[in-house]
C-alpha positions as CSV (number, residue, x, y, z in Angstrom):
1,X,-46.7,-72.1,-181.7
2,X,-43.6,-74.0,-182.7
3,X,-45.0,-74.8,-186.1
4,X,-45.5,-71.1,-186.7
5,X,-41.9,-70.4,-185.6
6,X,-40.7,-73.1,-188.1
7,X,-42.7,-71.7,-190.9
8,X,-41.4,-68.3,-190.2
9,X,-37.8,-69.4,-190.1
10,X,-38.2,-71.4,-193.3
11,X,-39.8,-68.5,-195.2
12,X,-37.5,-65.8,-193.7
13,X,-34.2,-67.7,-194.4
14,X,-35.4,-69.7,-197.3
15,X,-34.6,-73.0,-195.8
16,X,-36.7,-75.8,-197.4
17,X,-34.7,-78.5,-195.6
18,X,-36.6,-77.6,-192.4
19,X,-40.0,-78.1,-194.1
20,X,-39.3,-80.9,-196.4
21,X,-35.9,-82.5,-195.5
22,X,-34.2,-84.7,-198.0
23,X,-33.6,-88.3,-196.8
24,X,-29.9,-87.7,-196.0
25,X,-30.9,-84.7,-193.9
26,X,-33.3,-86.9,-192.0
27,X,-30.5,-89.3,-191.2
28,X,-28.5,-86.4,-189.8
29,X,-31.6,-85.4,-187.6
30,X,-31.7,-89.0,-186.2
31,X,-28.0,-88.9,-185.6
32,X,-28.5,-85.6,-183.7
33,X,-31.4,-87.0,-181.7
34,X,-29.8,-90.3,-180.7
35,X,-26.1,-89.6,-180.7
36,X,-25.5,-85.9,-180.2
37,X,-28.2,-85.0,-177.7
38,X,-27.1,-87.8,-175.2
39,X,-23.6,-86.4,-175.4
40,X,-24.6,-82.9,-174.3
41,X,-25.3,-83.6,-170.6
42,X,-22.2,-85.7,-170.4
43,X,-20.1,-83.0,-171.9
44,X,-21.6,-80.3,-169.7
45,X,-20.8,-82.4,-166.6
46,X,-17.3,-83.0,-167.7
47,X,-16.5,-79.4,-168.7
48,X,-18.2,-77.8,-165.6
49,X,-16.5,-80.2,-163.2
50,X,-13.1,-79.7,-164.9
51,X,-10.3,-82.1,-164.9
52,X,-12.2,-84.8,-166.7
53,X,-9.6,-85.9,-169.2
54,X,-11.9,-88.9,-170.2
55,X,-14.0,-86.5,-172.1
56,X,-11.3,-86.1,-174.8
57,X,-12.2,-89.1,-176.9
58,X,-16.0,-88.7,-176.8
59,X,-15.6,-85.0,-177.6
60,X,-13.4,-85.7,-180.6
61,X,-15.9,-88.3,-182.0
62,X,-18.7,-85.8,-181.3
63,X,-17.0,-82.9,-182.9
64,X,-15.7,-84.7,-186.0
65,X,-19.1,-86.3,-186.6
66,X,-21.0,-82.8,-186.3
67,X,-18.4,-81.1,-188.5
68,X,-18.7,-83.9,-191.2
69,X,-22.5,-83.6,-191.4
70,X,-22.2,-79.7,-191.4
71,X,-19.8,-79.9,-194.4
72,X,-22.4,-81.8,-196.3
73,X,-25.3,-79.4,-195.3
74,X,-23.1,-76.3,-196.3
75,X,-22.3,-77.9,-199.7
76,X,-25.9,-78.6,-200.3
77,X,-26.8,-75.0,-199.5
78,X,-24.1,-73.6,-201.7
79,X,-24.5,-76.0,-204.7
80,X,-28.1,-77.5,-204.9
81,X,-30.6,-76.3,-207.4
82,X,-33.5,-75.2,-205.2
83,X,-35.6,-74.1,-208.1
84,X,-37.5,-77.4,-208.2
85,X,-38.0,-77.5,-204.3
86,X,-41.6,-77.6,-203.2
87,X,-40.8,-75.0,-200.6
88,X,-39.0,-71.8,-201.3
89,X,-35.2,-72.2,-201.2
90,X,-32.4,-69.7,-201.7
91,X,-32.4,-68.5,-205.3
92,X,-29.6,-65.8,-205.3
93,X,-26.0,-66.0,-203.9
94,X,-27.0,-63.6,-201.2
95,X,-29.8,-65.8,-200.0
96,X,-27.5,-68.8,-200.0
97,X,-24.9,-66.9,-197.9
98,X,-27.6,-65.8,-195.5
99,X,-28.8,-69.4,-195.0
100,X,-25.2,-70.5,-194.8
101,X,-24.7,-68.0,-191.9
102,X,-27.5,-69.7,-190.1
103,X,-25.7,-73.1,-190.2
104,X,-21.9,-72.0,-189.8
105,X,-22.1,-71.6,-186.0
106,X,-23.2,-75.3,-185.8
107,X,-19.8,-76.0,-187.5
108,X,-17.7,-73.5,-185.5
109,X,-18.6,-74.8,-182.0
110,X,-17.6,-78.4,-182.8
111,X,-14.5,-77.3,-184.5
112,X,-13.5,-75.3,-181.4
113,X,-14.1,-78.4,-179.2
114,X,-12.1,-80.5,-181.7
115,X,-9.1,-78.0,-181.6
116,X,-9.3,-77.8,-177.8
117,X,-9.2,-81.6,-177.4
118,X,-6.3,-81.9,-179.9
119,X,-4.1,-79.0,-178.8
120,X,-5.0,-78.0,-175.3
121,X,-2.2,-79.4,-173.1
122,X,-4.7,-80.3,-170.3
123,X,-6.5,-82.8,-172.6
124,X,-3.6,-83.6,-174.9
125,X,-0.9,-84.7,-172.5
126,X,-0.4,-88.5,-172.1
127,X,-1.5,-89.7,-168.7
128,X,1.3,-90.8,-166.5
129,X,0.6,-94.0,-164.5
130,X,1.9,-94.3,-161.0
131,X,4.2,-97.1,-160.3
132,X,3.5,-99.4,-157.5
């Protein structure tokens, strides 16, 4: 069952945000469901088709949004006092780093997309309009 998998993950990696998310984390979940998830099929289409320069602006918006939310999550993992959490959170620096490692890939992928959109000449060059 998915609930068993969630329980296992939360216990193994000491991630109480998955079992009892703070309100700000719930807001990020809604943003993911209603903003990020609809972007995925559009981005897959654009990247698989290739040559779709129109994906640059949506990809920059997506990647900066995701990176911003991840910075808040990573800061929470590093600095929050989990000793008062109802569910077991990371108590040692090692446990915090392990949990951090679970979230870091969700930051790296958007950063790779952002840097690609900003610095890859294919997406970065200004479009030249044909004269009539």
